[in-house]
C-alpha positions as CSV (number, residue, x, y, z in Angstrom):
1,X,142.4,115.0,146.7
2,X,145.8,114.0,148.0
3,X,144.3,111.2,150.0
4,X,142.4,109.9,147.0
5,X,145.5,109.9,144.8
6,X,147.5,108.1,147.5
7,X,144.8,105.5,148.0
8,X,144.5,105.0,144.2
9,X,148.3,104.5,143.9
10,X,148.3,102.0,146.8
11,X,145.4,100.1,145.3
12,X,147.1,100.0,141.9
13,X,150.3,98.8,143.5
14,X,148.5,96.0,145.3
15,X,146.8,94.9,142.1
16,X,150.1,94.9,140.2
17,X,151.8,92.9,142.9
18,X,149.1,90.3,143.1
19,X,148.9,90.1,139.3
20,X,152.7,89.6,139.1
21,X,152.8,87.0,141.9
22,X,149.9,85.1,140.2
23,X,151.8,85.0,136.9
24,X,154.9,83.9,138.6
25,X,153.0,81.0,140.2
26,X,151.5,80.0,136.9
27,X,154.9,80.2,135.2
28,X,156.4,78.0,137.8
29,X,153.7,75.4,137.4
30,X,153.8,75.6,133.6
31,X,157.6,75.5,133.4
32,X,158.2,72.9,136.1
33,X,159.6,69.6,135.0
34,X,157.5,66.6,135.6
35,X,159.8,63.6,136.2
36,X,156.9,61.3,135.7
37,X,157.0,62.1,132.0
38,X,160.2,60.0,131.9
39,X,162.3,62.0,129.4
40,X,164.0,59.6,127.0
41,X,167.4,61.0,127.7
42,X,167.0,61.9,131.3
43,X,166.4,65.6,130.7
44,X,163.6,68.0,131.3
45,X,163.1,68.9,127.7
46,X,159.8,67.2,126.8
47,X,159.7,67.3,123.0
48,X,163.2,67.7,121.5
49,X,163.2,68.1,117.7
50,X,165.6,68.7,114.9
51,X,165.2,72.3,113.6
52,X,166.8,71.7,110.2
53,X,169.1,69.6,108.1
54,X,171.0,71.1,105.2
55,X,173.5,69.2,103.1
56,X,176.5,70.1,101.0
57,X,179.4,68.3,99.4
58,X,182.8,69.4,100.9
59,X,186.2,68.8,99.4
60,X,188.9,67.7,101.9
61,X,190.5,71.1,102.0
62,X,187.2,72.8,102.8
63,X,187.0,70.9,106.1
64,X,190.3,72.3,107.4
65,X,190.5,75.3,109.6
66,X,193.3,77.8,110.3
67,X,194.1,76.4,113.8
68,X,194.5,73.0,112.2
69,X,197.1,74.4,109.8
70,X,199.2,75.5,112.8
71,X,198.6,72.6,115.1
72,X,198.2,69.7,112.7
73,X,195.1,68.5,114.6
74,X,191.5,68.9,113.6
75,X,189.8,71.8,115.3
76,X,186.8,70.5,117.3
77,X,186.0,73.3,119.7
78,X,182.4,74.4,119.3
79,X,181.5,71.8,116.8
80,X,180.9,68.1,116.5
81,X,181.8,66.4,113.2
82,X,181.1,62.7,112.8
83,X,182.2,60.9,109.6
84,X,181.3,57.5,108.2
85,X,185.0,57.0,107.5
86,X,186.9,59.1,110.1
87,X,190.2,59.2,108.1
88,X,188.5,60.5,105.0
89,X,187.3,64.1,104.7
90,X,185.8,64.7,101.3
91,X,182.1,63.8,101.1
92,X,178.5,64.8,101.5
93,X,177.9,66.6,104.8
94,X,174.6,66.9,106.6
95,X,174.4,69.9,108.9
96,X,171.9,69.0,111.6
97,X,170.6,71.7,114.0
98,X,168.7,70.8,117.1
99,X,166.2,73.1,118.7
100,X,167.3,72.4,122.3
101,X,170.5,73.0,124.2
102,X,173.9,71.4,123.8
103,X,173.8,69.3,126.9
104,X,170.6,67.6,125.9
105,X,172.1,65.0,123.6
106,X,173.4,62.3,125.8
107,X,176.9,61.1,125.3
108,X,177.0,57.7,123.5
109,X,173.7,58.5,121.7
110,X,173.4,57.1,118.3
111,X,172.5,59.1,115.2
112,X,171.1,57.1,112.2
113,X,171.2,58.7,108.8
114,X,169.3,57.0,106.0
115,X,170.0,58.3,102.5
116,X,168.5,57.7,99.1
117,X,171.0,59.1,96.6
118,X,171.5,59.3,92.9
119,X,174.7,57.1,93.0
120,X,173.1,54.1,94.7
121,X,170.1,52.0,93.8
122,X,169.4,51.2,97.5
123,X,168.8,53.3,100.5
124,X,171.8,53.2,102.7
125,X,171.8,53.7,106.5
126,X,174.8,55.0,108.5
127,X,175.1,55.0,112.3
128,X,177.2,57.5,114.1
129,X,177.9,57.3,117.8
130,X,178.3,60.6,119.8
131,X,181.7,60.1,121.5
132,X,181.8,60.1,125.3
133,X,184.8,62.5,125.2
134,X,183.2,65.3,123.3
135,X,180.8,68.0,124.3
136,X,177.9,68.3,121.9
137,X,176.5,71.5,120.5
138,X,173.3,72.2,118.8
139,X,174.7,71.7,115.3
140,X,176.3,68.4,114.3
141,X,178.0,67.7,111.0
142,X,177.5,64.2,109.7
143,X,179.8,63.3,106.8
144,X,179.4,60.5,104.4
145,X,183.0,60.3,103.3
146,X,185.5,58.1,101.4
147,X,183.9,55.3,99.5
148,X,180.5,56.0,101.2
149,X,180.2,59.1,98.9
150,X,182.5,58.6,95.9
151,X,181.0,61.0,93.4
152,X,181.1,64.8,94.2
153,X,178.3,65.3,91.6
154,X,176.0,62.7,93.2
155,X,172.8,64.2,94.8
156,X,170.7,63.3,97.8
157,X,167.2,62.4,96.7
158,X,165.7,61.8,100.2
159,X,167.0,61.5,103.8
160,X,165.9,60.6,107.3
161,X,167.7,61.3,110.6
162,X,166.9,59.5,113.8
163,X,168.5,60.3,117.2
164,X,168.5,57.4,119.6
165,X,169.4,57.4,123.3
166,X,172.2,55.2,124.5
167,X,169.5,52.6,125.5
168,X,168.1,52.7,121.9
169,X,164.9,54.8,122.5
170,X,163.9,57.2,119.8
171,X,164.6,60.8,121.0
172,X,163.6,62.6,117.8
173,X,163.7,62.3,114.0
174,X,163.3,64.4,110.9
175,X,163.1,63.5,107.3
176,X,162.9,65.2,103.9
177,X,159.6,65.8,102.2
178,X,160.4,63.2,99.6
179,X,161.2,60.6,102.3
180,X,157.7,61.3,103.8
181,X,156.2,60.4,100.4
182,X,158.3,57.3,100.3
183,X,157.1,56.2,103.8
184,X,153.5,56.8,102.8
185,X,153.8,54.7,99.7
186,X,155.3,51.8,101.7
187,X,152.4,52.1,104.2
188,X,149.8,52.1,101.5
189,X,151.3,49.0,99.7
190,X,151.1,46.9,102.9
């Protein structure tokens, strides 16, 4: 009986080891980066996307932090805030969250924000450049400030965000549901 139990334990161990090594090999193959895919931004992430975009009007004092009160300089650690008018703070902010890691947005990438709002009869497009001197995190705040968003009561009707590599290739994009309807109506009218 002792011999049978020992043999069964050894056989079970061998089966587990081969199963684990087989899974490890499969995981390595599945997770390996294929450089022939030619990632747009030179990274291994194949399908980057924007997780969400939320918006909110912020008054100038709502953009200030406690460290800024003491130092007089805007606190930028752990966040990236880009404004259409850098010297103005009050405005409509778009909080954009990516689903991939912070280093995956290349420095000098461009972010295009197109907005249909209640205070403008035309769609307006704003371009933001990720500064080469800033580390990027997964959440970016895009602010339409100053004369680009005059009325705190104005509302966003529809929006579209495109992230472009420094060479101009589309990395990813996201749009509101209403913008999708707008795009479909333009396609059908052509």
